[in-house]
Residue frames relative to the residue before (quaternion, step in Angstrom):
aa qw qx qy qz dx dy dz
X 1.0000 0.0000 0.0000 0.0000 0.00 0.00 0.00
X 0.6312 0.5461 -0.3351 0.4372 3.57 1.04 -0.77
X 0.7038 0.4709 -0.2792 0.4528 3.58 0.85 -0.96
X 0.6456 0.4959 -0.3368 0.4731 3.58 1.00 -0.70
X 0.6316 0.5227 -0.3265 0.4703 3.60 1.05 -0.70
X 0.6444 0.5092 -0.3211 0.4715 3.55 1.03 -0.80
X 0.6437 0.5170 -0.3243 0.4618 3.60 1.00 -0.78
X 0.6504 0.5020 -0.3169 0.4739 3.59 0.97 -0.82
X 0.6394 0.5207 -0.3244 0.4635 3.59 1.00 -0.76
X 0.6457 0.5103 -0.3209 0.4687 3.57 1.00 -0.78
X 0.6255 0.5204 -0.3396 0.4718 3.60 1.03 -0.71
X 0.6543 0.5047 -0.3069 0.4721 3.57 0.98 -0.82
X 0.6458 0.5128 -0.3164 0.4689 3.56 1.01 -0.79
X 0.6307 0.5193 -0.3292 0.4735 3.58 1.02 -0.77
X 0.6386 0.5213 -0.3196 0.4671 3.59 1.02 -0.74
X 0.6478 0.5100 -0.3174 0.4686 3.57 1.00 -0.80
X 0.6460 0.5060 -0.3171 0.4755 3.58 0.98 -0.82
X 0.6276 0.5326 -0.3353 0.4583 3.59 0.99 -0.80
X 0.6487 0.5153 -0.3181 0.4610 3.59 0.97 -0.86
X 0.6438 0.5186 -0.3222 0.4614 3.58 0.95 -0.83
X 0.6696 0.5000 -0.2981 0.4613 3.57 0.91 -0.94
X 0.6508 0.5288 -0.3220 0.4395 3.59 0.93 -0.87
X 0.6896 0.4577 -0.2857 0.4831 3.60 0.90 -0.87
X 0.6326 0.5271 -0.3390 0.4549 3.60 1.00 -0.73
X 0.6476 0.5032 -0.3175 0.4761 3.59 1.00 -0.77
X 0.6378 0.5205 -0.3291 0.4626 3.58 1.02 -0.77
X 0.6490 0.5068 -0.3250 0.4651 3.59 1.00 -0.75
X 0.6920 0.4860 -0.2816 0.4534 3.57 0.94 -0.86
X 0.6310 0.5672 -0.3411 0.4047 3.59 1.11 -0.56
X 0.4719 -0.7182 0.4164 0.2969 3.57 1.24 -0.08
X 0.2446 0.7759 -0.5412 0.2127 3.58 1.01 0.71
X 0.5008 -0.6177 0.4918 0.3546 3.54 -1.17 0.46
X 0.7495 -0.4474 0.2549 0.4160 3.55 -1.29 0.29
X 0.6765 0.4966 -0.3038 0.4510 3.60 0.88 -0.86
X 0.6616 0.4939 -0.3103 0.4713 3.58 0.97 -0.82
X 0.6399 0.5175 -0.3221 0.4679 3.58 1.02 -0.78
X 0.6374 0.5149 -0.3244 0.4726 3.58 1.02 -0.76
X 0.6313 0.5280 -0.3332 0.4600 3.58 1.05 -0.70
X 0.6457 0.5041 -0.3218 0.4748 3.58 0.98 -0.80
X 0.6683 0.4917 -0.3022 0.4693 3.57 0.89 -0.91
X 0.6380 0.5331 -0.3297 0.4473 3.59 1.00 -0.75
X 0.6714 0.4669 -0.3107 0.4845 3.61 1.06 -0.60
X 0.6704 0.5076 -0.3011 0.4497 3.60 1.12 -0.58
X 0.5681 0.6425 -0.3816 0.3447 3.61 1.05 -0.68
X 0.6838 0.4582 -0.3293 0.4626 3.69 0.76 -0.78
X 0.6400 0.5102 -0.3259 0.4731 3.58 1.05 -0.71
X 0.6169 0.5415 -0.3317 0.4649 3.55 1.09 -0.73
X 0.6685 0.4944 -0.2990 0.4683 3.57 0.92 -0.88
X 0.6419 0.5150 -0.3209 0.4688 3.59 1.01 -0.77
X 0.6539 0.5013 -0.3135 0.4720 3.58 0.98 -0.80
X 0.6341 0.5163 -0.3207 0.4780 3.57 1.03 -0.77
X 0.6280 0.5339 -0.3200 0.4671 3.57 1.03 -0.81
X 0.6486 0.5103 -0.3148 0.4688 3.59 0.95 -0.86
X 0.6471 0.5208 -0.3203 0.4555 3.57 0.93 -0.84
X 0.6731 0.4933 -0.2951 0.4654 3.57 0.90 -0.90
X 0.6541 0.5000 -0.3194 0.4692 3.60 0.91 -0.85
X 0.6484 0.5197 -0.3180 0.4565 3.58 0.96 -0.83
X 0.6718 0.4834 -0.2996 0.4747 3.56 0.93 -0.85
X 0.6192 0.5237 -0.3480 0.4704 3.58 1.07 -0.64
X 0.6396 0.5136 -0.3296 0.4674 3.59 0.99 -0.73
X 0.6295 0.5233 -0.3341 0.4672 3.58 1.00 -0.76
X 0.6724 0.4927 -0.3053 0.4603 3.59 0.86 -0.93
X 0.6561 0.4976 -0.3135 0.4728 3.60 0.92 -0.86
X 0.6439 0.5226 -0.3178 0.4597 3.59 1.01 -0.78
X 0.6494 0.5018 -0.3130 0.4781 3.58 1.02 -0.76
X 0.6593 0.5109 -0.3053 0.4594 3.57 0.95 -0.88
X 0.7305 0.4231 -0.2445 0.4771 3.59 0.89 -0.91
X 0.6915 0.5105 -0.2722 0.4325 3.58 1.14 -0.59
């Protein structure tokens, strides 16, 4: 349970890093305000899903440590 939780947390962390990189690239590309808002609006649900994965993975790790 600990290793599967750690793997899920790493996937969530990778998703969070991807979201950061995507928004940073959009800012550097010089988009206007409306286009930048559109990019951020598409990234927000993915960001929340990645955060959810990280939290679930960490919860699995904690439960595995407690039960193990």
